[in-house]
C-alpha positions in Angstrom: 51.0 51.2 167.5 52.4 53.0 164.5 55.7 53.8 166.2 56.2 50.1 167.2 55.4 49.0 163.7 57.8 51.5 162.2 60.5 50.4 164.7 60.0 46.7 164.0 60.0 47.3 160.2 63.1 49.3 160.5 64.9 46.3 162.1 63.7 44.0 159.4 64.9 46.3 156.6 68.3 46.3 158.1 68.5 42.6 157.0 66.1 42.4 154.0 65.5 44.5 150.8 62.0 43.2 150.5 59.5 42.7 153.4 56.0 41.2 153.2 53.2 42.3 155.5 50.1 40.2 155.6 47.3 41.9 157.5 45.5 38.7 158.5 42.8 40.5 160.5 42.4 43.3 157.9 42.6 46.0 160.5 45.9 47.8 159.8 45.5 49.2 156.3 45.3 52.7 157.7 48.5 52.3 159.6 50.2 51.0 156.5 49.2 54.1 154.5 50.3 56.4 157.4 53.7 54.9 157.7 56.6 57.1 156.8 59.6 55.0 155.8 62.3 56.9 154.0 63.8 55.3 151.0 61.3 52.4 151.2 58.6 51.9 148.5 55.2 51.0 150.0 53.2 48.7 147.7 49.8 47.1 148.3 49.5 43.7 146.7 46.5 43.3 144.5 45.9 41.0 141.6 49.1 42.0 139.8 51.6 39.5 141.4 53.5 38.8 138.1 53.9 42.5 137.3 55.0 43.2 140.9 57.5 40.4 140.8 59.0 41.7 137.6 59.2 45.2 139.1 60.9 44.3 142.3 63.3 41.7 140.9 64.1 43.0 137.4 62.8 46.6 137.1 64.1 48.0 140.4 66.5 45.5 141.8 68.2 48.0 144.1 65.1 49.5 145.7 63.6 48.4 149.0 59.9 47.4 149.1 57.3 47.0 151.8 54.6 44.7 150.2 51.3 44.9 152.1 48.4 42.5 151.6 45.0 43.3 153.1 44.1 39.8 154.3 45.8 36.6 155.5 48.8 35.1 153.8 47.7 32.8 150.9 48.3 29.1 151.0 51.7 28.3 149.6 50.3 26.6 146.4 48.2 29.8 145.7 50.9 32.3 146.6 52.6 33.5 143.3 55.1 35.5 145.4 56.2 32.5 147.6 59.7 32.3 146.2 60.3 36.0 146.9 58.7 35.7 150.4 61.0 32.8 151.3 64.1 34.6 150.1 63.3 37.8 152.0 61.5 38.9 155.2 58.0 38.8 156.6 56.6 41.3 159.0 53.9 40.0 161.3 51.8 42.2 163.5 51.0 39.7 166.3 52.7 40.3 169.7 55.1 37.4 169.3 56.2 38.8 165.9 56.8 42.2 167.4 58.9 40.8 170.2 60.9 38.8 167.6 61.5 42.0 165.7 62.5 43.9 168.8 65.0 41.2 169.8 66.2 40.9 166.1 65.4 37.2 166.1 64.1 35.4 163.0 61.0 33.2 162.7 62.9 30.1 164.0 62.6 31.5 167.5 58.8 32.0 167.3 58.2 28.8 169.3 60.5 30.1 172.1 58.4 33.3 172.2 55.1 31.4 172.2 56.2 28.9 174.8 57.5 31.5 177.2 55.1 34.4 176.5 55.0 35.5 180.2 58.7 36.1 180.2 58.4 38.6 177.3 55.6 40.6 178.9 58.1 42.7 180.9 60.1 45.4 178.9 63.0 45.1 181.4 63.4 41.4 180.8 63.3 41.8 177.0 65.9 44.6 177.3 68.1 42.4 179.5 67.8 39.5 177.1 68.6 41.5 174.1 71.9 42.5 175.7 72.8 38.8 176.1 71.7 37.1 172.8 74.0 36.8 169.8 73.4 36.2 166.2 74.6 32.6 166.3 72.5 31.6 169.4 70.3 28.5 169.2 66.9 28.3 170.8 68.4 26.3 173.7 71.1 29.0 174.2 68.4 31.7 174.2 66.4 29.8 176.8 69.5 29.5 179.0 70.0 33.3 178.7 66.3 33.8 179.6 67.0 31.7 182.8 70.0 34.0 183.5 67.7 37.1 183.2 65.2 35.5 185.7 68.1 34.6 188.0 69.8 37.9 187.7 73.1 36.3 186.8 75.6 35.7 184.0 74.3 33.3 181.3 76.1 30.2 182.7 74.4 27.3 184.4 76.7 27.5 187.5 76.0 31.3 187.9 72.3 30.8 187.4 72.3 28.0 190.1 74.2 30.1 192.5 71.7 33.0 192.3 68.7 30.7 192.5 70.1 28.9 195.5 71.0 32.2 197.2 67.3 33.1 196.9 66.0 29.8 198.3 64.6 30.4 201.8 66.3 28.7 204.8 64.5 25.7 206.2 63.6 27.5 209.4 62.1 30.4 207.3 60.1 28.1 205.0 57.0 26.5 206.6 56.3 24.5 203.4 59.8 23.0 203.2 58.5 19.6 204.1 56.2 19.4 201.1 56.8 17.1 198.2 57.6 20.0 195.9 60.6 20.9 198.1 59.1 23.8 199.9 58.3 27.4 198.9 60.2 28.4 195.8 62.3 31.6 195.8 61.2 34.8 194.0 63.6 34.1 191.2 62.5 30.5 190.9 58.8 31.6 190.8 59.6 33.9 187.9 61.3 30.9 186.1 58.2 28.9 186.7 55.8 31.6 185.5 57.9 32.0 182.4 57.8 28.3 181.7 61.6 28.1 182.1 61.7 25.6 185.0 61.5 22.7 182.5 64.6 24.2 180.8 66.4 24.3 184.1 65.7 20.7 184.9 66.7 19.7 181.4 70.1 21.6 181.8 70.6 19.9 185.2 69.9 16.5 183.7 72.3 17.0 180.8 75.2 18.6 182.7 74.8 17.2 186.3 72.8 14.0 185.8 70.1 15.3 188.1 66.8 13.5 187.4 63.8 13.5 189.7 60.1 12.7 189.4 59.4 15.9 191.4 62.3 18.1 190.7 62.9 21.1 192.9 65.8 23.3 194.1 65.9 21.9 197.6 65.7 18.3 196.2 68.6 19.2 193.8 70.7 20.6 196.7 70.2 17.4 198.7 71.1 15.3 195.7 74.2 17.5 195.1 75.5 17.2 198.6 74.6 13.5 198.8 76.5 12.7 195.6 79.6 14.8 196.5 79.6 13.3 200.0 79.7 9.8 198.4 82.7 10.9 196.3 84.4 12.4 199.3 84.0 9.1 201.2 85.3 6.9 198.4 81.9 5.8 197.0 80.5 6.2 193.5 78.6 9.5 193.0 75.3 9.4 191.2 75.8 12.9 189.7 78.5 13.8 187.1 81.9 15.5 187.4 80.2 18.8 186.5 78.4 18.6 189.9 81.7 18.2 191.7 83.1 21.1 189.8 80.0 23.2 190.6 80.1 22.6 194.3 83.8 23.4 194.4 83.2 26.7 192.7 80.1 27.4 194.9 82.1 26.6 198.1 85.0 28.8 197.1 82.9 31.8 196.0 83.3 34.7 198.3 80.0 36.1 197.1 78.1 32.9 197.8 80.1 31.3 200.6 77.6 32.1 203.3 74.8 30.5 201.1 76.8 27.4 200.6 77.5 27.1 204.3 73.8 27.4 205.1 72.8 24.8 202.5 75.7 22.6 203.7 74.4 22.7 207.3 70.8 22.0 206.3 71.8 19.2 204.0 73.9 17.7 206.8 70.9 17.5 209.1 68.5 16.2 206.4 71.0 13.5 205.2 72.1 12.6 208.8 75.7 13.1 207.9 76.8 13.0 211.6 75.6 9.3 211.9 77.4 8.5 208.6 80.6 10.1 209.8 80.4 8.2 213.1 80.9 5.0 211.2 84.0 6.2 209.3 87.7 6.4 210.0 88.8 10.0 210.0 91.8 9.1 207.8 89.4 8.5 205.0 88.0 12.1 205.3 91.2 14.1 205.0 90.3 15.4 201.5 86.6 15.9 202.3 85.3 19.3 203.4 81.7 19.6 202.3 80.4 19.7 205.9 81.7 21.4 209.0 80.9 18.2 210.7 83.8 16.6 208.9 86.2 18.9 210.6 84.5 18.3 214.0 84.9 14.6 213.4 88.6 14.9 212.5 89.3 17.2 215.4 87.5 15.0 217.9 89.3 11.8 216.7 92.7 13.5 216.7 92.1 14.9 220.2 91.1 11.5 221.5 94.1 9.8 219.7 96.5 12.3 221.3 95.2 11.9 224.8 95.0 8.1 224.6 98.4 7.9 222.7 96.9 5.8 219.9 98.1 8.2 217.2 101.7 9.0 216.5 102.4 12.7 217.2 104.2 13.3 213.9 101.1 11.9 212.0 98.8 14.2 213.9 101.0 17.1 212.8 100.7 16.0 209.2 97.0 15.6 209.3 96.5 18.9 211.0 98.6 20.7 208.4 96.7 18.9 205.6 93.4 20.3 206.9 94.7 23.9 206.3 93.1 23.4 202.8 89.7 22.7 204.3 86.9 25.2 203.6 86.1 25.4 207.3 89.8 25.8 208.5 89.4 29.5 209.5 86.5 28.6 211.7 88.4 25.9 213.4 91.9 27.4 213.1 92.5 27.7 216.8 91.3 24.2 217.5 93.7 22.8 214.8 96.6 24.9 216.1 95.9 23.8 219.7 96.2 20.2 218.4 99.3 21.0 216.5 101.1 22.6 219.5 99.7 20.0 221.9 101.3 17.3 219.7 104.5 19.3 219.5 104.6 19.6 223.2 104.0 16.0 223.9 106.5 15.0 221.3 109.2 17.3 222.7 108.5 16.2 226.2 108.8 12.5 225.2 112.2 13.2 223.6 113.6 15.3 226.5 115.9 14.0 229.2 115.8 16.7 231.9 119.2 16.1 233.3 121.3 19.1 234.5 125.0 18.7 235.4 125.8 22.3 236.0 124.4 25.8 235.6 126.2 26.3 232.3 125.0 22.8 231.1 121.4 23.6 232.1 121.4 26.9 230.2 123.0 25.3 227.1 120.4 22.6 227.1 117.6 25.0 227.7 118.6 27.3 224.8 119.1 24.4 222.5 115.9 22.4 223.1 114.2 22.7 226.4 112.8 26.2 225.8 110.4 24.6 223.2 108.5 23.0 226.0 107.6 26.5 227.3 107.0 27.7 223.8 104.7 24.9 222.7 102.8 25.0 226.0 102.3 28.8 225.5 101.0 28.3 221.9 98.8 25.4 222.9 97.3 27.3 225.9 96.7 30.4 223.7 94.9 28.6 220.9 92.9 26.3 223.3 91.6 29.3 225.1 90.8 31.1 221.9 89.0 28.0 220.6 86.6 28.1 223.6 85.9 24.4 223.3 86.5 23.2 226.8 84.4 20.1 226.4 86.1 18.9 223.3 89.6 19.8 224.2 89.2 19.4 228.0 91.0 16.0 228.3 94.0 17.2 226.2 94.1 20.5 228.1 94.2 18.7 231.5 96.9 16.3 230.3 99.1 19.1 228.9 98.6 21.3 232.0 99.5 18.4 234.3 102.6 17.4 232.3 103.8 20.9 232.0 103.4 21.7 235.7 104.9 18.5 237.0 107.4 17.4 234.4 108.5 20.7 232.9 108.3 23.2 235.7 108.7 21.2 238.9 111.0 18.4 237.7 113.3 20.8 235.7 113.0 23.4 238.5 114.1 20.9 241.1 117.1 19.6 239.1 118.2 23.1 238.1 117.9 24.2 241.8 120.4 21.6 242.8 123.0 23.3 240.5 122.1 26.7 241.9 122.5 25.4 245.4 126.0 24.1 244.7 127.2 27.3 243.1 129.2 29.6 245.3 128.3 32.7 243.2 125.7 33.6 240.7 127.6 32.7 237.6 127.3 30.1 234.8 130.5 30.6 232.9 130.9 30.7 229.9 127.3 32.0 229.6 127.5 35.8 229.4 126.2 37.8 232.3 123.4 40.3 231.8 125.2 43.1 233.6 127.9 42.8 230.8 125.3 43.4 228.1 126.4 46.9 227.2 130.1 46.1 227.2 129.8 42.9 225.2 126.9 43.8 222.8 126.6 47.5 222.4 130.1 48.9 222.9 131.4 47.2 219.7 128.9 49.2 217.5 130.3 52.4 219.0 133.8 51.4 218.3 132.8 50.7 214.6 131.0 54.1 214.5 127.7 52.3 213.7 124.4 53.3 215.1 122.5 50.7 217.1 119.1 50.6 218.7 118.4 48.5 221.8 114.8 47.4 222.3 114.1 46.2 225.9 110.8 44.4 226.1 109.8 43.8 229.7 109.5 40.0 230.4 110.4 38.9 226.8 111.6 35.5 227.8 113.9 33.4 225.7 111.3 31.2 224.0 109.3 34.2 222.8 112.5 35.7 221.4 113.0 32.5 219.5 109.6 32.9 217.8 110.4 36.5 217.1 113.7 35.4 215.5 111.7 33.1 213.1 109.2 35.9 212.3 111.9 38.4 211.6 113.9 36.0 209.4 110.8 35.5 207.3 110.8 39.2 206.4 112.7 40.0 203.2 116.2 41.4 203.8 116.2 40.9 207.5 118.5 38.6 209.4 118.4 37.7 213.1 120.7 35.8 215.5 119.7 34.7 219.0 122.0 34.2 221.9 121.4 34.1 225.7 122.6 35.8 228.9 122.2 34.9 232.5 120.1 37.5 234.2 120.9 39.3 237.4 119.3 37.9 240.6 116.6 38.6 241.7 115.1 38.5 238.2 112.9 41.6 238.7 112.4 44.6 236.5 114.4 47.3 238.3 117.5 45.2 238.7 117.3 43.8 235.2 116.8 47.2 233.6 119.7 48.6 235.5 122.0 45.7 234.4 121.3 46.6 230.7 122.6 50.1 231.1 126.4 51.0 230.9 127.5 50.2 234.5 130.5 49.5 236.7 128.5 48.8 239.9 124.9 47.8 240.6 123.4 48.3 244.1 120.0 47.6 245.5 119.1 50.5 247.7 118.0 50.3 251.3 114.6 51.6 250.4 111.4 49.5 250.4 110.8 50.1 246.7 113.7 47.8 245.5 115.2 50.7 243.6 118.6 50.0 242.0 121.5 52.4 241.7 123.8 52.3 238.7 127.2 53.7 239.7 125.5 55.5 242.5 122.7 57.0 240.4 119.0 56.0 240.6 117.9 54.0 237.5 114.2 53.8 238.1 112.1 55.3 235.3 112.8 56.6 231.9 114.2 60.0 232.9 116.9 58.4 235.1 117.8 55.8 232.4 118.0 58.5 229.8 120.3 60.5 232.0 122.6 57.5 232.6 122.8 56.8 228.8 123.4 60.5 228.0 126.3 60.7 230.6 127.8 57.3 229.8 127.8 58.0 226.0 129.1 61.6 226.1 125.7 62.9 225.0 125.3 60.3 222.3 122.8 58.1 224.0 119.1 58.4 224.5 116.2 56.5 226.0 112.6 56.6 224.7 109.3 54.6 225.1 107.8 52.5 222.4 104.6 54.5 222.5 106.6 57.7 221.7 108.4 56.2 218.7 105.6 54.5 216.8 103.6 57.6 216.0 106.6 59.4 214.4 106.7 59.8 210.7 109.8 59.0 208.6 111.4 62.4 209.0 110.7 62.7 212.7 112.1 59.2 213.2 115.3 60.2 211.5 115.5 63.4 213.5 115.2 61.3 216.7 118.3 59.2 215.9 120.4 61.8 214.0 122.4 62.9 217.0 122.7 59.6 218.9 124.9 56.5 218.6 122.8 54.3 220.9 119.0 54.5 221.2 117.3 52.5 224.0 113.6 51.9 223.3 111.5 50.5 226.2 108.5 48.3 225.5 106.2 47.0 228.2 103.2 44.8 227.3 103.9 41.3 228.7 104.9 42.3 232.2 102.2 45.0 232.4 99.6 42.4 231.6 101.0 39.5 233.7 101.8 41.5 236.8 98.2 42.4 237.5 95.9 39.8 239.1 93.0 40.8 236.9 94.8 40.4 233.6 97.4 37.8 234.2 95.3 35.2 232.4 95.8 37.3 229.2 99.5 37.2 229.3 99.8 34.8 226.3 97.6 37.1 224.3 99.9 39.9 225.3 102.8 37.9 223.9 101.1 37.7 220.5 100.7 41.5 220.4 104.3 42.0 221.6 105.6 40.0 218.6 103.6 42.3 216.3 104.8 45.4 218.2 108.4 44.5 217.9 108.4 43.6 214.2 106.7 47.0 213.5 109.3 48.7 215.7 112.2 47.1 214.0 110.9 48.2 210.6 110.3 51.7 211.9 113.9 51.9 213.1 115.2 50.5 209.8 113.3 53.3 208.1 115.2 55.8 210.3 118.5 54.3 208.9 119.2 52.1 211.9 120.2 48.8 210.3 121.3 47.0 213.6 118.9 46.4 216.4 119.4 44.4 219.6 116.3 43.1 221.3 116.5 41.9 224.9 114.7 41.8 228.2 115.1 42.6 231.9 113.9 39.1 232.9 111.7 36.1 231.9 108.8 34.7 233.8 107.0 31.6 235.0 103.4 31.0 234.0 100.8 28.3 234.6 97.4 28.8 233.1 95.5 26.6 235.5 95.0 27.5 239.2 97.9 26.7 241.4 97.7 24.1 244.1 98.5 24.5 247.7 101.7 22.6 247.2 103.0 25.3 244.8 103.2 27.8 247.6 106.0 28.1 250.2 104.0 29.1 253.4 106.9 30.2 255.6 107.5 33.2 257.8 110.0 35.6 256.2 111.9 37.5 258.8 114.6 40.2 258.6 115.7 43.4 260.2 114.8 45.4 258.2 112.6 43.5 255.7 112.7 45.8 252.7 110.6 44.1 250.0 108.6 40.8 249.8 107.6 39.6 246.4 106.0 36.4 245.2 109.4 35.1 244.1 112.0 36.9 246.2 112.7 38.8 249.5 115.0 41.8 250.0 116.3 42.8 253.4 119.0 42.6 255.9 119.6 40.1 258.6 117.3 37.7 256.8 116.7 34.5 258.8 117.6 31.3 257.0 115.0 28.8 256.1 115.2 25.4 254.4 112.7 26.4 251.7 114.6 29.5 250.8 118.0 30.0 249.1 120.0 32.8 250.7 122.3 35.2 248.8 124.5 38.1 250.0 125.0 41.0 247.7 128.6 39.9 246.9 127.3 36.4 246.0 125.2 38.2 243.3 128.1 40.6 242.2 126.1 43.5 243.7 127.4 46.4 245.7 126.0 47.2 249.2 124.7 44.8 251.9 121.2 44.0 250.9 120.5 40.3 251.2 118.3 38.2 249.0 116.2 35.1 249.6 114.4 33.1 246.8 112.0 30.2 247.2 113.5 27.0 245.9 112.5 25.7 242.4 109.1 27.0 241.2 107.4 27.7 244.5 105.8 31.0 245.3 105.5 33.1 248.4 102.0 34.3 249.3 101.6 38.1 248.8 98.2 39.6 249.5 96.5 41.1 246.6 98.7 39.8 243.9 98.3 37.1 241.3 100.2 33.8 241.4 100.1 32.4 237.8 102.5 34.9 236.3 105.6 35.4 238.4 109.3 36.3 238.1 112.1 37.3 240.4 113.3 33.8 241.1 116.1 31.7 239.7 114.4 29.2 237.4 115.7 28.9 233.8 112.5 30.4 232.5 113.1 33.5 234.6 116.9 34.0 234.3 117.7 32.9 230.7 117.5 36.3 229.0 117.6 36.6 225.2 119.7 38.8 223.0 118.4 39.0 219.5 120.6 40.8 217.0 118.6 42.0 214.0 120.3 43.4 210.9 118.9 44.6 207.6 120.5 43.6 204.3 120.5 45.5 201.1 119.4 42.7 198.8 116.4 40.4 198.8 117.1 37.1 200.6 113.7 35.3 200.6 112.2 32.8 198.1 109.3 30.4 197.8 109.4 26.6 197.6 109.4 25.1 194.1 106.8 22.6 193.2 107.1 19.9 190.5 104.4 17.7 188.8 105.5 14.1 189.1 103.8 12.4 186.1 103.7 8.7 186.0 104.8 6.5 183.1 101.6 7.2 181.1 100.6 10.6 179.7 97.2 9.3 178.7 93.9 9.9 180.6 91.6 7.0 180.2 89.1 7.4 183.1 86.9 10.1 184.6 89.5 10.9 187.3 93.2 11.7 187.3 95.5 11.2 190.3 98.5 13.5 190.3 101.5 13.6 192.6 103.0 17.0 193.3 106.5 17.4 194.9 107.6 20.3 197.1 111.2 20.8 196.2 112.6 22.2 199.4 111.4 22.2 203.0 109.9 25.5 204.3 112.4 27.5 206.4 112.8 31.1 207.6 113.9 32.3 204.2 112.1 29.7 202.0 108.4 30.4 202.2 105.3 28.4 201.5 103.6 28.6 198.1 99.8 28.4 197.4 98.8 27.0 194.0 95.6 26.1 192.1 95.5 22.9 190.1 93.1 21.9 187.3 92.8 20.4 183.8 92.1 22.6 180.8 91.3 22.0 177.2 93.3 23.6 174.3 91.1 26.7 174.4 91.9 27.3 178.1 88.5 26.2 179.5 88.5 24.3 182.8 87.3 20.7 182.2 87.7 19.4 185.8 87.2 20.4 189.3 90.1 22.4 190.8 91.9 22.5 194.1 93.8 25.2 196.1 96.9 23.6 197.6 99.3 24.9 200.2 102.9 23.7 200.0 104.3 24.4 203.5 105.9 21.2 204.7 109.2 21.6 206.6 110.3 18.0 206.6 113.8 17.2 205.4 112.5 13.8 204.1 111.5 14.2 200.4 108.8 11.6 200.7 107.1 13.8 203.3 106.9 16.6 200.8 104.8 14.7 198.2 101.1 15.5 197.8 98.5 13.3 196.0 95.7 15.2 194.4 92.6 13.7 192.6 90.9 15.6 189.8 87.4 14.7 188.6 86.7 15.5 184.9 83.4 17.3 183.9 81.3 16.6 180.8 83.1 19.4 179.0 86.1 16.9 178.8 84.1 14.8 176.3 84.8 17.4 173.6 88.5 16.8 174.1 88.5 13.1 173.5 91.4 12.1 171.3 93.0 15.6 171.8 95.7 17.2 174.0 94.7 18.7 177.3 96.8 20.5 179.9 97.2 20.0 183.6 98.0 23.4 185.1 99.4 24.7 188.3 98.5 28.4 188.6 99.6 31.0 191.2 97.5 34.0 192.2 98.9 37.4 191.3 99.3 39.1 194.7 96.6 41.7 195.4 94.4 40.6 192.5 91.9 38.0 191.6 94.0 36.9 188.6 96.2 33.8 188.2 99.4 33.2 186.3 100.7 30.0 185.0 103.3 28.2 187.2 103.7 24.7 185.8 102.0 22.7 183.1 102.0 19.1 181.9 100.3 17.8 178.7 98.1 14.7 178.6 96.1 13.0 175.9 92.4 12.1 176.4 91.6 8.6 175.2 88.1 7.9 176.6 84.5 9.0 176.2 83.9 10.3 179.7 80.1 10.3 179.4 80.4 6.5 179.9 81.5 7.0 183.4 78.2 8.6 184.5 74.5 7.7 184.4 73.6 10.4 181.8 
């Protein structure tokens, strides 16, 4: 007891020269006499008040005094030392007084102590509160900080709410959740209630959020919050304030509390029957709304139906899909949105395509200019639809895209291209370069300029994949890429295609049943043989390696690898290795995604080894249909020859091959090959049945998808060549804010391109001290339209009650950009406004 009294008195003497101690219960005189207080005079008040007053005020004005009275404090009219008492401090020995002294609070806070005595019973809570309170705090601010201690949060209402709601049991874990009081309170909320602080919480929610209830509770508050913000998101008047909108935005975007928000969002959607409400609404009115995952399901469902039934314009679907990238739930539904995006792109491209082929050269020119996008968008659609795993929702769209791709893109185009192939006397599409001239036309020039070059050969990297790779590489800083095409050798299979890419004068399919190809009389099958051909053809300055051998090398080992060579061939095989197996052919489009990642990593690895020029090409392309093939897709014919060397799903090798109307026949000379091996290929996109092999992924035939081979020239520049789009704030004629909302138009200055990248910004309204006084939005500026009107974005900001303090003053609309790799933001653009309204009038406060 004595130690606590000494400690409390010590705190009082830090602020007062004279301290009175009235021992109302007349039980602490002994403790008074036993106290040891250095430099403090202890005096017991007797019947000498006038003499004592003269001593302490006039006689010893610089000394400190502890004035003890054995008995209760006299009535003010009878207290001759009242003026001294009021001017200095009083020490009280009841528990509340001790707590006040411990917290260094004056008597004005005694009602707070008495009202919330349970809170102060715990030493840890008192210690935590003492760290938060300041000398200028009001009783209301102290109560808010007491709530923060109970909630284990920062002393802000939003932070207190986030922690209390995180502790609220889920509905399925709370058997009493159907009760009038809103269910079983959380542990933190029970502490607030025991401490008598729940009334302060409801008061704060009333003042700031406009939440009022006859039976207030956390679950009731959550429902009111979601109900009000849903009303705002659907164009109706909310019953809570703008602070509620700002809070739910912060809560939704909080990494720490995101999972809690999503749980409460799901429970509130069920209790408020949001699904029934959304059923009655047009999805267009929900594009800025993302409180509930049901909103995204509604939008996806309606967009899918509109695409299938052709009641929505494809370009509008693309705009809506891209707008939803800002949705809280986008990552969960990313593959569904991307399936819609690429499905719309496919249908749009097909509608705009006239599949007319006048010659082989014309067909290749049209394919490399536009038609390849049909294969590309089909691949991306199929990939994301499979990843989404929503066969029921996307089923009709999947069926429509599959049918159109198989019948219009593959079969129709294959038949028309086949007519040109039939009429050609030799396998040539002049002026399209031939694959077997690759080394002479693309590689030899680097040798003549004494420039190192790497050639990456990715098995089955068809043209449309190389186009996507070109875009990805161009987006990298200081990298440029240019894509051209070649006509592959025929049949379009690996051994012949790989041989054609080596330096060669003559190519010959051997008489063996393996389909082995000779390059100038030397076998070319396998890495060892190809390395030997390169070494000899380049006077010891050529080398062949595998992708898997290069990637583990460090910087020094990579440079050692290329130091003594002029031309490095790197072989990569992921697409063909996946598609050529029946058990894995369904995964071929996933393999494409990994291939794109592999090749970008490889290009950077080679650049780090001082190779600034890289050629990326392939041995052949491929045909692929994700759905099961029909009987009509197979050519059931007897293939006969003497000898019959090799039968594949898309070609036959042999001698004395018997002609058939369903097969196109070529001699070796027709295909500019040495020897006398003959070739037969099924017409158009048809397959031959081969026991034990898959049928969806095939190559070896003569379709455009198989024989148009990419050549992607990648070069690295010395200087940076990428930038981000610029964004402007288009303010209207007025710079005055007169309502509780502000609509702002933002303009993306340039379309996004390979070298002009998207920009993500945060927008909000701030007062002159830099405090946010509205909700805020994260915005993605990634539109690629050349039409400036398509690059405008309308944003609505709702002001909070904090804006009232800025009435008649200047405020700032800010666009801010996140500092990469941090949680900090830097200012990007600002515009000043003047507030001219009392915003509290907008809400039912």
